[in-house]
N, C-alpha and C positions, 0 to 999 in steps of 0.2 A: 399484224393489224392495218397494215396498207398494203391493197393491193388496188389493180386493175380495176376501173369499171364491168366490164367482160365478166369477169368470175364472180363479183361481187352481184352483179346483176344475175347471173343467173343462179347464184345460192338463196337471192331474196326473193326473185318472183316468181320463182319454181313453188314455193311454199302458199303462195298466194293466188297462182294461176287458177287454182279450184274454182273459185268466184266466178268465173266464167261462164258456168254451166247451172250459177245456182236458178237462173231464172227462168232456165228450162224447165225444170225441175219442178217446179211449181206451176209453169205453164198449160205441160203433156197432162195427159189423163194420169197417168200414177195408178194409183190401185184404186180408183172410185170407179162405177160403172158407169156412170154417167156424166159427160163433159159439165163444167162448170164455168162461169164468169171468173177472170182474175181480180181479187180482191187485193187490193194495198196490204202490203207488209205490215206488220208494226214497227214501230220504233225500234231500236235496239236499247239496251241497259241504260240508262244515263252514264256521263263520263264522271270516272273519278279523279280528284284535284284537276279540276277542267281538263282534262287529256282524254281523247275515246278508246277506250279500251273494250275487249269483250270480257264476257264473264262466263263461266261453264255452266249450263241448266244442273242442277245440282239433283242429281236423279242419279241409280244405281241399276240399270237396267243392263241387260246384256244382253247379246246373240241369241236368237231362241233357235235352235237344233230339232230336227224330226225326233232325234230320241229324246224329246220330252213330250212326245207326244204319248196318249194312254188310251186308244181304238176302244179298250174294253168299257173306258165310259162313255154313256151316251152322251152328245153335247146337249148343251144347255139354250144354244143359240141354233136356229136353223139358217142354211150355209145363206139362205137370203138376207138372215138376219146379221149374219158374218159383214157379209159384203156393203147393208146399210152402214155398219159402224165403220168399216174401212174408209165409206164414201165420207162420214163424216168427218173424220177423221182425217183423211186428205182436204176436205174443207176446209179446216181449221188449220194445217200447214198453210194453206194458198193465204188465207186470211192473215198469216204472219204470229198465228196465237200458239206458238211450239210448248208453252209451258200445260194447255188445257190440248195440244194433243196429246201430248206423252201422258198425260194422265189419263186420258181415254185406251192410248193403245194399254197403259198398266192394267184398266180395268180387264179386259180380255184375258180370259183363263186359256195361256198359249198350248196345254196340253189337251184339249178339246178342238183345237182345230185339226185341219186337214194339213196332210204336207203342201199341197198348193197356199192354203189359207196361213200357213206358218213362213211360207217365202212372202208373198204380199205383205204379211206384218212386218218382216226386217224391214224391207224395204221401206216401209214407213218411220219406222225408227231409225233408219240410215239418214233418210231424208230431214228429219227432227233433228239429229246429230250431227248433220252437215251443217244446217241452217245456222247452228251455233259457232262452226269452224271446230268442231272436235272430230278429226279426221280417226285417231284411230279408233275411237268408239264406234263410229259409224263404218269404217273397214271392217269390223268383227260384225258386224249385220252384213254385210252386203257378203262376205268370205261365206258366208255361212247358206247364202242362198244359191239352189242351183237353178241357173238361168234355163232350161228346158222347162222348169215350172211354170215361167213366164209368158204371158202374154205380148205382139209386138209393141204394144205403147212403155207396158212393163218394162220389156228391155231396153227399149229407150231410156228410160228413167236408171236402170240400174246401169246402164253404162256411162252415161253421163255422171251417176253419181260416184264411181269408180274412179272414173279421170279428175273428177273434182277432189275427191279424197287422196289420189296418190298425189295430185299437185301439191297437196299443204303439206304433205311429208317430203316432199321431196326428190320424190320419185319422177323425172320427167320422162324415163323411156316407158314405166306402166304406165303414165295417164295419157302419154300418145296412142300407145298400142288400142288403150282404149275407145279414146277419139277413133283412131282406126276402123275398130271393128263397127263401131257408132255408124260412122260414114256409110256404111252399106244398107244399115236400117233407114237412113233418112233420105226422103223421097225429095221431098220442096227444096228448091234452088237456094232459098235466103239461109236457113236454117244448115243446109250440108255445105253453104257458102263459108258460111262461119263459121261451122265445124274445124273443115281445112284449114282455116284461117287460125282455129285455135292448133290444130296440130303442129304447125309451122311457128308458130308464136311459143310453143312448148319447147320444141325441138331447137328451135333458137337460142334457147336459155344454153344449151351445151359449148363446150368448147370446141377446136377444130378436131381435136384430137376423136374425143368422142361423136362428132359427127362422121368418122371416116366409117364408110358401111361395110368395110373389107370383111370384119365378124359378122354380116350377117348375110343372111344365104339370099344371092339373087332374086329369088322366087317368094322372097318374103317382103310384103307390100312396105314393108319399114325400110326396106334398105332405098328404096324410090324415093320416101319421103325424108332420109336423111340428106340423100343428095340434092333434095330440092332445097331442104332447110341451108344448106351451105350458100346457095346460092340465094336463096331468101335474105338471107343474114347481111349480102352485099349489096342490096337492092337498089341504092343509088350510084353502082357502078355505072358509065355508060354503056358498057357493053350486055348489061343485065338480061334487056330482051334477048340476043342473041345466044347467050348462055341458055337461057330457058329454052329454045327450040333446039339448043344440044341435047339439053336432058330429055326432052320427048322424043327424041331420036333413040337415047340410049334408052328410057322407058316408055315404049308404043303404047303399050297395054295398063298402064298405070292408073289408077281410076283417080288420079289428082287432078284439079281443070285448073289448067294457068292460066287463062284465058284471059279474065280479071287483073291475076299477076303481072300481067304485061303493062298496066295503065298505070303506070309510077305516077305521083303526088308532084305538085310543081314545084320546083327550086323555092325552098325557103327565105321570104324579106330577113329573116334573120343574118343572110349572110352580111350585110353591110353592116352589122351591129358589132362592136368591138368588145370581146368578152378576154376576160384574164387570160393569160396562157394554162394556168393550172388553178383546178378548183377542186379544194377537199369539202367532202359532206360529213359533219358529223351526227349519227341518228343510232336511235336504238335497232339492236338485230337480235336481240333478245330480252329477254324481259318481258314486262305488263305493259310499255308500250312498242313492242317491237312491232305490232300491226300495222299502227298510226306509223312506225316510222318508212313501211314497206310502203303503205300507198303514199306519202309522201316523195318517198324515191320514186315510186312508179311514175310521178307527174315531172320529177326531174329529167328522168331517163326519157319521157316521151319529149321532151322540148329539145335535150342533149342528141338522141337519134332523127330530128328533125332537120336539125344541119347535116346530114348524111357526110359527106367529104367533105364538105366545101374549105377552103382557106381561113386560118382562125380559130377552128375549131380549139375548143380548151379540151386538156386532158382534166379526167375526172379523177379522184380517189374517195375510198372510201372507208370510214372508222365507226365503229360499233363505241356509242358510249358506254356500252355496258361491261366494256374490256379495258381499264385503266381510269385514270386520272382525266378530267378533260384539260388541264393544263398542260399536264403529259403528252398527250393530244395532240393538241392545238402548237406544239414546239415540235411537236414530229412533224406535223404536216408543212408547217412552213420552213421547218429544215429539208424538206423535200421537195421544197418549191412553190408552194401553195401561196397565191396571191390574191385569193378568194376565201371565205370559209363560210358554208350553209351549213346551218346548225348551232349548238343542239337544242334538242324539241322541250327538253321538260324544265320545268323553271328553276328546280335545285342545281340542274348544270351551268345553265345561264348563271346562276349567282356565283358560283363555286369559279367557273370560269372570269368571269367581272373581277372578284375580290383576290383571285391567283394569279394573276397575268396581266401584264401589260401588253395592249393588243397592237401588232406591228403592222399586220393586216387587217383588210375590213372584216367584221365577224356577223353575217344576216342570223343572226339568232330567230328563230319560227318559234316565239314564243310573247310575250309580256310581262314586263315586271313594274310597276308602277313606282316611279321615282330614279329607277337604278339608270345612271346615265356615265358612259366612258368612251371616251376616244376610240373611233373606230369600231363600237359595238351601234349594230341597228337591229328593231326588233321587230317583226316581220307577224303576225297572227291573224287568227280568226277569230277578232276578239267582239264580245258582247258590248263592249263600247261602241264601237261603230253599228252594230244593230239595236242597239236601243234609241243610240243619237238620231240615227234615221228613220226609225218606225214612227218615232215621237214627235219628230218634225215632220212627217207624211198626217199624222195624225191635225196636230195643228195647222198645218196647210189647210186641212181641209175643213176647217173651222170647230174641230172637237176642242171642249173645254175642261169636263167633269170627268177625269178618268179612276175606273177601276184595275187592278193588277192581278192576275190567277198565274202562278208559277209553281213548277214544281218545287216539293220537299226534297233536297239534295243538298251537297256542298256549296253549291252556288247561289244558293237563293236569297242570302240577305245582300250577297257583292249584285245579284241582279235587281234587285228591290232599290237598293242604294241608287244606281245607277238611271233606272226610272224616274227617280225622288227628284235627282238633280238633272235629268234633262227637260221635265215634264212638269214642275215645280217652277213655274217660270211664269210672272205678272197676274194674269187671269186664266191660270191654266193651275189645276189642282187635280192630286192624286187623294181621292177618297178613302179608297181600304188598300188593303193588300191581303190577299187571301193564297194559300198554299194548298195543295193536294196533293196526295199521295200516288206516282206516279205508276204505271203499269196497271192501274186500276179500270175497270170498265163503268162503275157506277159512280159520276163525280156528283151527285145529285146532293149530298152533304155539304162538301167544297163551294160548289156554287149557291146553295141557297147561304150559308154563311158568307158569301162575299156581297151577294144580294141582299144580305142581311132584313128577308121577309120569305112568307108561305106562298102557297101558290096564289094568292088574292091579294095581297098586300103590293103597294106600288115599288117601284127599285129607288131605294133611298140606300145611301150608307153615309156613315161616321166619318167624317172631314177630317182629316189630319192637322189642318188648319182654323178649326175653330177656333183656339184660345182661350187662354184663362179657365183653362177645365171644362166649359161651356159646350154640351152636342149642338151640334148645327146639321140641320140634315139637308141634303144636297142632292139633287138627280142627278145621275149618271147618263151620261151621252157616250161613253164609247168604252170599250174594256181593252186590254191589253193581255195578250193572253203567251205564253212560253209552252207550247205542246206538240208533240209530236203529230204524225198525220191521224192513227187511230186514236189519240186520245184527246186531239182537236176535233174530229168529229162528235163522237160522245157527247163532250163539253159544250160544243155546238147545237147539238141535241137538248141537254137539260137545260141552257138558255130558253128554246121554245119551248119545253115545258113549265116554265116560270112565267112565260109571259115576255120574254125578254129579247124575243125573235129580231125585234128594232133595234139593238142595244146595237152599235157600230164595231165589230171586229177589227183589230188591230195585231198583228201576231211577228214574233221574230220567226225567223228563217226555216227553222226545228220544222215546221208545219209544213214544209214542202220537199220530197223527200228527191226530188228531182226529174222523174216522169209524173206525168199527166192520167190523171186516173180520174176523168168524167163520170164515172158512173157513183165512185163511194167517194167523190168528192161536192155532186152536187149540193151538199148541207152546208158545203163552206161557201157559197156562192156569197158575194160581198165582203167576205174578210180579205184583207189587204195584209201583204209582208213585203220585206223589202230583203234583197238577197243576192247573192253572184253572178253576173252575167253570162258566166260559163253555163247556166243551165238552159240558157236561152238562145239558141241558134241567131235570132234577130240583135239580141245582143252583143254577143261574141262571134262573130264568123269565122270562118278559118281554118286555116288547118289542124289546130290542136283545141278546136271545139268537139265538145259530147260526143258529134254523130259520128268526125272523124276517127276517134279513140276509143270504139268501141271496146276493139279488141283488150286495150288496156284498163276501161272500168270499169268491165264485165271481170276483172279477176280478185275487185273487191266487192262488199257489200255496201249498201247505201248508205251505212253510216259512216262510211271513208271517203266518198266521191269529192266529198270539199275537198279533201287532204292532195287529192289528185290534183286540185286545182292549184292548191296551195304550192305544191310542187313546182306546177309548169312555171307559177310567178316567181318561186324561190330561185328559179334557174336564169328566168330572163332578168332580175332585178340585178345579176353579177354584172350585166351589163350595164345597165343605166340607172344604178342606187345613187353614183353623183349626180346625174342630170335630175334628179324627181326636185327639187323645191322651183326648177323653172319649167319643167317638163312634167305633167303628170303622166303617169304611162296606164294605157288601157288595159289590165289584164285580165285572168279569166278570174279571179275572186274580186275585181271591182276596179273603180279607175284610182289606181296606186299615186299617192302623194307623199313627201317628208312633214310629219308633225314636228312639233316641239320634244324634245328629248331624244331624236333619233329614231321613232315611232312611224313606222309604214301605215298611212290612216286610208283607209278603205272606202271610196264613194260607192255604194248602191246599187242596185234598180229597184224599182217597186212595180209589185203587179198585184190585182184584182182578182180575184176567184169567180168566175163567169161564167155557167153551165159546167160546172166543176171542171174547168180549166184555167191556169195561172193566165193572165191577158196583160199585156205590159203599159204601165201607166205612162202616158205623154203627160209630163209634168208642165210642159209649157203649153202645150194647147188643151190643159185639162180633160182629154179624153185617154181612151183606151185601144190600145193596138193588141193585137192577137198575136198573143207568142208563139212561138215555135219551138217546144218543145224537144228535144233531140229523139228521135225514134229510138226503141228497144229493141235490138235484133229480137225474132223468137224463140231462139236456140241457146240464149244466155242471158244472166241479168245482174244485178243487184239488186239488194233489199234496199227500197229506199225508208229513209230514216230524216232525212233533213238537218241531223240534231246541230244547234247552233254552237259556236264554240268548240269545235272536237280537238281541236288543239293547244287550246288555253287553259 
């Protein structure tokens, strides 16, 4: 159960390195005949029991093969009509509407398609499946495609998809080979650089024995990549550049561009911080929450790797919380020398650990259970408590008093509503009405109409919770709080405009923003305010662990897990700072962290307002807005932004 961080890192990162090419799948032309503007991907499914999980698309499609074609039947659609349908499906994929894209693809009669169009349809199906993290089903479609039937741009999409799917399955060499083949097709400098970095990051997950290139023919480009990956894994060594030069002498004609590799990052300031000698990490590596666990681990490893080979670097050991009881794993970790524990993630595991074991060494649990207190137990969560407290404070600071609340109908509904009542209904501020809506819909007119308690011609009124004595008291609202993913928020804002409530101030929980600016799509949100973690903004969280500098890490995951990467970064840093948080808050990726009563880690967020489709940081002291600088997303890899709040709680 206990293993070194190298072997665990390899097995965990491998499956989710796949997400490094997802943006490329959505940015390239794909199967459409005309280039299109990139639309913001949709939100992922809402978390179950407050923890981010992926949920497979419930369909029964299978790979389409040429043997299914029936040339004797006249096609019902012309070739141009088929290509138009493909373009429409491609647009739906770009918009993140995967369910509708699947429905449109299913409506095509595969038996009436040409061999080339069948290949293109399989490529579309593969993109849909990969968007849901379903590697095996995606590979079924990809394996049925004959690459010679694809055009140049389509072949780029095909190879990116293969690398993506093989990574999810843990087949690192197959993933790297797909990227190596892709490298020859990429002409632009930045996509080529990012793809080559992807090759090295993938191969670096192998152990040293697997990286030995003796079993590979010297003429095979993979041999050079394996040798380069061995050097890349030790990029903090003083002789790194000299070893790169030796590699180039050994592989003079290799396509890898090592010029950018020779620029090593500056030494980390973390060297001056004292870490425990040994840290145990308890995270799910299988089961429903495995993906969330892997994203957190990616952040932990990014912070760990940034220390290089500096003195005082702790040892890391990982335990799969799905394999054994938490009490047993805790005792095993302590017996092995652990001086600090990060995890577990799931609430049930935290409760079990607290009830069954006296904690001899500090535990930083990655969730929050109210009223659960024990010596040496600290709780660090991306909690909606912090989100609600700070967005309501922002609205109150801006002078708003009478609020409406629109939130999705899910297991968190009542809890979120209670938080808003607790933090907003104070003195002269009142919560007039709470309305839920069904997530994943495109028409929110019913929910918005019920919230506003009117038709298109009546004023914006709602019945107050504080009317008292059963009497109805009509009050005009001046602010609406919403919890919605970007696509839902845009649709809700349009509906507010339809009802004539365009002047109603909008304040939102952080799931309204997915971490990547999309001015074209988000102009409808202009004026909306949200409070979020500093990690999404270079101005608020500069340095060598910001989003821009961790492109190769964050590209391994869809947008629904980006906040968990930041959580992992902070969890690792808290191992050295936990005891000092009372007197010295830590400026972390997820917020300014301090210690609240009950050993809960409290996060102070930063607030931003959409302007011209981009979030701009609000300077609360000067009451002005500072343009935010969201980290750029390279053109050849992505994450699918969802911005879901409370993903780990």
